[in-house]
C-alpha positions in Angstrom: -12.0 -18.1 -7.8 -10.6 -14.6 -6.9 -13.4 -14.4 -4.2 -11.7 -17.7 -2.9 -8.4 -16.7 -3.2 -9.2 -13.1 -1.0 -11.2 -14.5 1.9 -8.0 -17.1 2.3 -5.2 -13.9 2.2 -5.1 -13.1 5.6 -5.0 -16.8 6.6 -1.9 -17.1 4.1 -0.2 -14.2 5.6 -0.3 -15.7 9.4 0.9 -19.5 8.7 3.8 -16.8 6.1 4.5 -15.1 9.2 4.5 -17.9 12.1 6.6 -19.5 9.7 9.0 -16.7 9.6 9.3 -16.0 13.2 9.7 -19.6 13.8 13.0 -19.4 10.8 14.2 -15.8 12.8 13.9 -17.7 16.9 16.2 -21.0 15.2 18.7 -19.1 12.8 18.9 -16.6 16.1 19.3 -19.7 18.2 22.0 -21.1 16.0 24.1 -17.6 16.2 24.6 -16.8 19.6 25.1 -20.7 19.8 28.1 -20.4 18.3 29.4 -17.4 20.2 28.4 -14.1 17.9 27.4 -11.0 20.1 23.8 -10.8 21.3 23.6 -7.7 18.7 24.9 -9.6 16.1 22.6 -13.2 17.0 18.8 -11.0 16.6 20.6 -9.0 13.1 21.3 -12.7 11.9 17.2 -13.5 13.1 15.5 -9.8 12.1 17.5 -10.7 8.3 16.2 -13.8 8.1 12.3 -12.7 9.2 12.4 -10.2 6.8 13.8 -12.3 4.1 12.0 -15.7 4.9 9.0 -13.0 4.7 9.4 -12.0 1.5 9.8 -15.1 0.0 7.2 -17.0 1.6 4.3 -14.2 0.2 6.4 -13.9 -2.9 6.2 -17.3 -3.5 2.6 -17.3 -2.7 1.8 -15.0 -5.1 2.5 -16.9 -7.5 1.7 -20.0 -7.1 -2.1 -18.3 -6.4 -1.4 -16.6 -10.4 
């Protein structure tokens, strides 16, 4: 089982990063459309990306263990 988990690690990382990027883009768009300055909207999107990626990796490790 550990051998299969190792071979799928890259695939799961790609899925998690793609979903995190989608969440970050949506967050940036929402904050920017509400009238926030560009720098604030980008900061919110970056924070959402880091949070979603960290959560996704942690949940994957918890479920796979």
